[in-house]
C-alpha positions in Angstrom: 67.8 -41.3 -76.8 68.0 -38.4 -80.4 64.4 -37.9 -79.9 64.4 -36.5 -76.2 65.9 -33.3 -77.1 63.5 -32.1 -80.0 60.5 -32.9 -77.1 62.1 -30.8 -74.6 62.5 -27.9 -77.0 58.4 -28.8 -77.8 57.3 -28.9 -74.3 59.4 -25.4 -74.0 57.3 -23.6 -76.9 54.4 -24.4 -75.2 55.0 -22.8 -72.1 56.6 -19.5 -73.5 53.3 -19.7 -75.4 50.8 -20.0 -72.4 53.1 -17.1 -70.7 52.4 -14.4 -73.3 48.9 -15.5 -72.7 48.5 -15.2 -69.2 50.3 -11.5 -69.6 47.7 -10.4 -72.4 44.7 -11.3 -70.0 45.9 -9.6 -67.1 46.4 -6.7 -69.2 43.2 -6.8 -70.7 41.5 -7.0 -66.5 43.7 -4.0 -65.8 42.7 -2.2 -68.7 39.1 -3.1 -67.8 39.2 -2.2 -63.9 40.9 1.3 -65.1 37.8 2.2 -67.0 35.1 1.2 -64.4 37.0 2.9 -61.7 37.1 6.3 -64.5 33.2 5.7 -64.9 30.4 7.0 -62.1 29.2 3.8 -60.2 25.8 2.6 -61.3 23.0 3.0 -58.0 22.3 -0.4 -57.1 18.5 -1.3 -56.6 16.4 -3.0 -54.0 17.4 -6.4 -55.6 21.2 -5.4 -55.7 21.2 -5.1 -52.2 22.5 -8.0 -50.1 19.9 -9.4 -47.6 19.6 -7.6 -43.7 19.6 -10.5 -40.7 19.1 -9.9 -37.1 23.1 -11.5 -36.9 24.0 -8.9 -39.4 23.6 -5.7 -40.6 25.5 -4.7 -44.0 28.4 -1.4 -43.8 26.8 1.7 -45.7 27.7 1.9 -49.4 30.9 3.9 -50.6 28.2 6.8 -52.1 26.7 7.3 -48.9 27.2 11.1 -47.3 29.0 10.4 -44.2 26.8 11.4 -41.1 28.1 11.7 -37.2 26.9 8.9 -34.6 24.8 10.0 -32.2 25.7 9.6 -28.7 23.1 7.0 -26.1 20.3 8.5 -24.5 21.5 8.2 -21.5 25.2 9.5 -22.0 23.5 12.9 -23.2 21.8 13.5 -19.9 24.1 15.8 -17.4 25.3 13.6 -14.2 23.7 15.6 -11.7 20.1 14.8 -13.8 21.1 11.5 -13.6 21.8 11.0 -10.1 18.3 13.3 -9.2 16.6 10.7 -11.0 17.7 7.6 -9.7 17.3 9.3 -6.3 13.8 10.8 -6.8 11.8 7.4 -8.3 14.1 5.4 -5.0 12.0 8.2 -3.0 8.7 7.7 -4.9 8.9 4.2 -3.7 9.8 4.7 -0.2 6.6 7.6 -0.2 4.6 4.9 -1.7 5.3 2.3 0.7 5.3 4.5 3.5 1.7 5.7 2.4 0.5 1.9 2.2 1.7 1.3 5.9 0.2 4.2 7.2 -3.1 3.2 5.1 -3.2 -0.3 6.8 -1.6 0.9 10.4 -4.7 2.9 10.3 -7.4 0.7 9.4 -6.0 -1.6 12.3 -5.5 1.6 14.6 -6.8 0.0 17.4 -5.2 -3.4 17.1 -1.6 -1.4 16.9 -1.8 1.0 19.6 -3.3 -2.1 21.9 0.4 -4.0 21.0 2.0 -0.8 21.6 1.0 -0.4 25.0 1.5 -4.0 25.8 5.2 -3.5 24.4 5.5 -0.2 26.7 4.3 -1.9 29.9 6.1 -5.3 28.8 9.2 -3.0 28.6 8.2 -1.9 32.7 7.3 -5.3 33.9 9.5 -7.9 32.6 13.0 -6.8 35.1 10.2 -8.2 37.6 9.7 -11.2 35.8 13.3 -11.6 35.7 14.3 -11.2 38.9 11.4 -13.6 40.6 13.1 -16.2 38.0 16.1 -15.7 39.4 14.7 -16.4 42.6 13.8 -19.6 41.3 10.1 -19.1 40.5 8.5 -20.8 37.4 8.1 -18.3 33.7 4.6 -18.8 34.5 4.1 -18.4 37.7 6.7 -15.0 37.7 4.9 -13.6 35.0 1.2 -14.2 36.9 2.4 -12.6 39.7 4.1 -9.8 38.1 1.2 -9.4 35.8 -1.3 -9.5 38.6 0.4 -6.8 40.6 0.8 -4.9 37.6 -2.8 -4.8 36.3 -3.8 -4.4 40.3 -1.9 -1.4 41.3 -3.4 0.5 37.6 -6.6 -0.5 38.2 -6.2 0.8 42.6 -5.0 3.6 41.1 -7.8 4.1 38.3 -10.7 3.5 41.2 -8.6 6.3 42.8 -8.9 8.9 41.0 -12.1 8.5 40.5 -13.5 8.2 43.8 -11.1 11.7 44.2 -12.8 13.5 41.7 -16.5 12.4 42.9 -16.1 12.8 46.6 -14.8 16.7 46.1 -16.5 17.8 43.2 -19.6 18.8 44.7 -16.9 21.0 46.5 -15.5 22.4 43.4 -18.6 23.0 41.9 -19.0 25.2 44.8 -15.8 27.1 44.4 -16.3 27.4 40.8 -19.4 29.0 41.4 -17.8 31.7 43.8 -15.0 31.9 41.6 -17.0 32.9 38.6 -18.8 35.5 40.8 -15.2 36.9 42.0 -14.6 37.3 38.5 -17.9 38.6 37.9 -16.8 41.3 40.9 -13.5 41.7 39.3 -14.5 42.5 35.6 -17.0 45.1 37.5 -14.6 47.0 39.1 -11.9 46.4 36.8 -10.6 49.5 34.2 -12.1 47.7 31.1 -15.7 49.5 32.1 -17.5 45.7 31.3 -20.9 46.2 32.9 -23.0 44.0 34.3 -25.6 44.0 31.3 -22.7 42.9 29.1 -21.5 39.7 31.3 -25.6 38.8 31.2 -25.3 39.1 27.6 -22.6 36.6 27.6 -23.8 34.4 29.9 -27.4 34.3 28.2 -25.4 33.7 24.6 -23.7 30.6 25.5 -27.1 29.5 27.4 -28.3 29.7 23.5 -25.4 28.6 21.8 -26.3 25.4 24.1 -29.9 25.0 23.9 -29.3 25.3 19.9 -26.7 22.0 19.9 -28.5 20.0 21.7 -28.6 17.4 19.1 -24.5 17.8 18.6 -24.0 17.2 22.4 -26.2 14.1 22.2 -24.3 12.7 19.1 -21.1 13.6 20.7 -22.0 11.9 24.3 -22.8 8.8 21.4 -19.9 9.0 20.0 -18.1 9.2 23.4 -19.8 5.8 24.4 -18.1 4.4 21.4 -14.9 5.7 22.5 -15.2 4.0 26.0 -16.3 0.5 24.5 -13.2 1.0 22.1 -10.6 2.2 24.8 -12.1 -1.4 26.7 -11.7 -3.3 23.7 -7.4 -2.0 23.7 -7.6 -2.1 27.1 -8.3 -5.9 27.4 -6.5 -6.5 23.7 -3.2 -4.9 25.6 -3.6 -7.1 29.0 -3.5 -10.3 26.8 -0.7 -9.0 24.3 1.2 -8.4 27.8 0.5 -11.3 29.5 2.3 -13.1 26.2 4.9 -11.2 25.7 6.0 -11.4 29.5 5.9 -15.4 28.9 6.8 -16.0 25.7 8.5 -12.7 24.6 11.8 -14.8 23.7 10.4 -17.2 20.9 8.0 -14.7 19.5 11.3 -12.9 18.8 13.1 -15.8 17.3 9.9 -16.2 15.0 9.9 -12.7 14.1 14.2 -13.4 13.0 12.5 -16.4 10.7 10.9 -13.6 8.7 14.0 -11.7 7.9 15.8 -12.4 5.3 19.2 -15.1 6.0 21.6 -12.1 4.9 20.0 -9.3 7.0 19.5 -11.4 9.9 22.5 -11.2 11.9 22.5 -7.6 11.7 18.5 -7.5 13.0 19.7 -10.6 15.6 21.9 -7.7 16.9 20.4 -4.8 16.6 16.9 -6.0 18.5 18.1 -6.6 22.2 19.7 -3.2 22.0 16.6 -1.8 20.9 14.8 -3.7 23.7 17.2 -2.1 26.4 16.2 1.4 24.8 12.8 0.7 25.4 13.2 -0.8 28.6 15.0 2.2 30.0 13.2 5.2 28.2 9.6 3.4 30.0 11.5 2.6 33.9 13.0 6.5 33.6 9.9 7.9 32.0 7.4 6.4 35.1 10.3 7.4 37.7 10.9 11.2 36.5 6.8 11.0 36.7 6.4 9.6 39.3 8.7 12.2 41.2 6.9 15.4 39.3 3.4 13.8 40.4 4.6 13.7 44.1 6.5 17.0 44.8 3.6 19.0 42.4 0.8 17.6 44.3 2.2 18.3 47.9 2.2 21.4 46.2 -1.3 21.6 45.1 -2.2 20.2 48.8 -0.3 22.4 51.5 -1.6 25.8 49.1 -4.8 23.9 50.1 -6.4 23.4 46.4 -9.2 20.6 46.1 -8.5 17.7 44.2 -4.5 17.9 44.7 -4.7 13.8 44.3 -6.2 13.3 41.2 -4.5 16.5 39.7 -1.2 14.7 40.9 -2.5 11.5 39.1 -3.4 13.9 35.5 0.6 14.9 36.0 1.8 11.9 36.3 0.0 10.5 33.3 0.3 13.7 31.0 4.4 13.1 31.9 4.3 10.3 29.4 3.8 12.8 26.8 7.4 14.9 26.4 6.7 18.6 26.8 3.3 18.8 25.4 2.3 16.8 28.4 3.8 18.7 31.1 2.7 22.2 30.1 -1.1 20.8 30.0 -0.9 19.2 33.1 0.7 22.2 34.7 -1.9 24.4 33.3 -5.0 22.4 34.4 -3.3 22.6 38.0 -2.9 26.5 37.5 -6.4 26.9 36.0 -7.9 24.6 39.0 -6.1 27.0 41.6 -7.0 30.0 39.7 -11.1 28.9 39.9 -10.7 27.9 43.3 -8.5 29.7 45.3 -7.6 32.9 43.4 -4.7 34.6 42.0 -2.1 34.1 44.4 -3.1 30.8 44.9 -2.5 30.0 41.3 0.5 32.4 41.2 2.1 29.9 43.8 0.9 26.9 41.5 2.7 28.1 39.0 6.1 28.4 40.6 6.0 25.5 41.8 5.3 23.7 38.9 8.0 25.5 37.2 10.5 24.5 39.6 9.6 20.8 39.3 9.9 20.6 35.4 12.9 22.8 35.6 14.4 20.1 37.9 12.9 17.8 36.0 14.4 18.4 32.5 18.1 19.5 33.7 18.7 16.8 36.4 16.4 13.9 36.7 15.9 13.0 33.0 19.8 13.4 32.2 20.7 11.2 34.9 18.2 8.6 34.8 17.4 8.7 31.7 21.0 9.1 30.1 22.8 8.9 27.2 21.3 5.7 25.6 17.8 7.6 25.4 18.8 10.8 24.3 17.0 12.6 21.6 17.7 15.9 20.4 14.6 18.3 21.4 13.6 19.5 17.8 13.4 15.8 16.9 11.0 15.4 20.7 8.9 18.7 19.3 8.4 17.0 15.6 7.7 13.5 16.7 4.9 14.4 19.2 3.4 16.3 16.8 3.6 14.1 13.9 2.2 11.2 16.6 -0.5 13.4 17.4 -1.3 14.1 14.1 -1.7 10.7 13.0 -3.1 8.7 16.2 -3.8 11.4 18.6 -2.8 11.1 22.3 -1.6 7.1 21.6 0.1 8.8 19.0 2.0 11.4 20.7 2.8 9.1 23.5 4.7 6.4 21.8 6.2 8.7 19.2 9.4 9.8 21.4 10.2 5.9 22.3 9.7 5.1 18.6 12.0 7.4 17.4 14.7 7.1 20.4 14.5 2.5 19.0 14.9 4.0 15.3 17.9 5.8 16.6 19.5 3.0 18.2 18.6 0.7 15.6 20.4 2.5 12.6 23.2 3.1 14.5 24.0 -0.4 15.2 22.8 -1.3 12.0 25.3 1.5 10.5 28.1 0.2 12.7 27.4 -3.5 12.0 27.4 -3.0 8.2 31.2 -1.1 8.4 32.2 -3.9 10.4 31.0 -6.2 7.7 32.7 -4.7 4.9 36.0 -4.3 7.0 35.7 -8.3 7.4 34.7 -9.3 3.7 37.1 -6.3 2.3 40.8 -8.0 0.7 43.6 -8.1 3.4 46.4 -6.1 2.3 50.1 -7.4 2.0 53.6 -6.5 1.9 54.3 -3.3 3.4 51.4 -2.2 3.6 49.5 -5.2 5.6 52.3 -5.1 8.3 51.7 -1.1 8.4 48.2 -2.0 9.0 49.0 -4.6 11.5 47.2 -4.3 14.6 49.7 -3.8 17.5 49.8 -6.6 19.7 49.9 -6.0 23.9 52.4 -8.0 25.2 50.9 -10.4 27.7 50.6 -9.9 31.9 53.5 -10.3 34.0 52.7 -13.2 36.1 51.9 -12.4 39.5 55.0 -12.4 42.3 55.5 -15.9 43.7 53.5 -15.3 46.7 50.8 -14.4 46.2 47.7 -16.2 45.7 46.7 -17.2 42.3 42.8 -18.2 43.2 41.7 -15.4 44.8 39.7 -13.1 43.0 41.1 -9.6 42.7 38.7 -6.2 42.3 38.2 -4.7 39.0 41.0 -1.9 38.4 39.7 1.6 39.3 
C-alpha cells in the first residue's frame, strides 16, 4: 500500500510532461500558419491541379479574378422575338406540308376532281336513296334505281342541249351575219368617222391572223381532243365513285375513321356527319336556286324571241354552280347573243331580266333556301373562287365554295368540342366555389290533372 502513492505521482508527472509537449507543438503549428498566410501563395502547376472529370468540375482558385456569369442564350433573346420564331417555324412546316399536298393533288388532278364531283352528286342523290330505303327497298336496289335515274336525267339534259344547239346553229349563224352587217352600218353612220376601208382592213387582218396561226389552231384542236378524253375518263370515274359512295358510304366513313389517331377520333367522328349535312344542304340548295334562275331567265329570253333560249337556260343552270362569277358569265352570254341576233333594245331587255332574277336570287332565294348552315362571307366566296380557278380551273372554282363551307363547319365544331373536352377534364371546384358553380336544377314537371289521359300524345309547345 505504501508503493501506490508513488506510482500515482509518476503517472501525474508524465501526463504533465505530455501536456507541455502538446502545447509546444500547437504553438509551432500556429506560427507556421501565420508565416504561410503572410507569404504569397505559389502558382500551382498543371500537375498540381486536380483532374477534371465529367461528374465534377473544381471551383476556380482563389487568385482567379471574379467574372460575371453570362446569361443563357435563350434568356438573352427578347420574349417577342422568341414567340415570332416559334410561330415562324411552325408556319414554315405548315406551308411546306401544304405545298407537298398541292403537288400531289396536281399530279392526280383528274382523280381528285372526279372524286369531288362524285361527292357532290352523292350529296344530291343520297336523300333519294334514304327515302327509297324507308319505303322498304333493299340498299342495292335503291342505289341502282337512284343512280340510273340520275345519270339518265343528266344524259337527257346534255343530249337536249346539244340537239338544240345543232338545230338552231344555221339560224344563229344567219342572225350573227345580219348582226355583223348591222354593226358595220352603224359604225359607218356613227360620229366616230369610221370608213369602210378601215372595216375591211380589220376583217383582212383577222383573216390573215387565222391563216398564219393554222398550226397553233391545229395543235389547240389536238389538245381539245386530249381534253375530251380526259373529261370522259373523269366522268366514268365520277360515276363509279358515286355508285360506291351511295351503296357503301357508311362503311367507307368508318374505315376512314380507323386511320385517325384514337385521341382525335371522337371529334372527327362528330364533325363528319355535320360536314356531310352542310355539303348536302349546299348542293341541294344550289341546284334549286340554279333551276329557278334557269327557268325564269330562259322564259324571259324565250318571250323576247332570242334564239337558242333552251341552251342558254341550260348554260345559266350549269354556270350557277360557280358563285358570283358564273352568274355574270352566263348573263353576259345571254346579253351578247341577244345583241348580235335581235339588236340593242332586245339586249337591254335581256339585261334587265337577268339583273332582276339575280337580285331576287341573291337577296331572297339563297338566304331562304341555303339558310345559315352554309352561309359564307362574300369576300371568302370571291377569294375561294379565284384561288380555286387559279389552281384547278373551272372544276376548282366549282368546288371552292362548298369546300370553304364544309371547312367552316368542321372547324367550328372541333373548336366547340375542344372547349367542352377541356371543361370535362378540368378539376372540379370545391367548397363555396363549387356551390356557386353548380348548375341550377330545374324543378320536375308538374303531374297532369287527374282527369287527363296520360297516354295521349301532346303536340309540342309552340
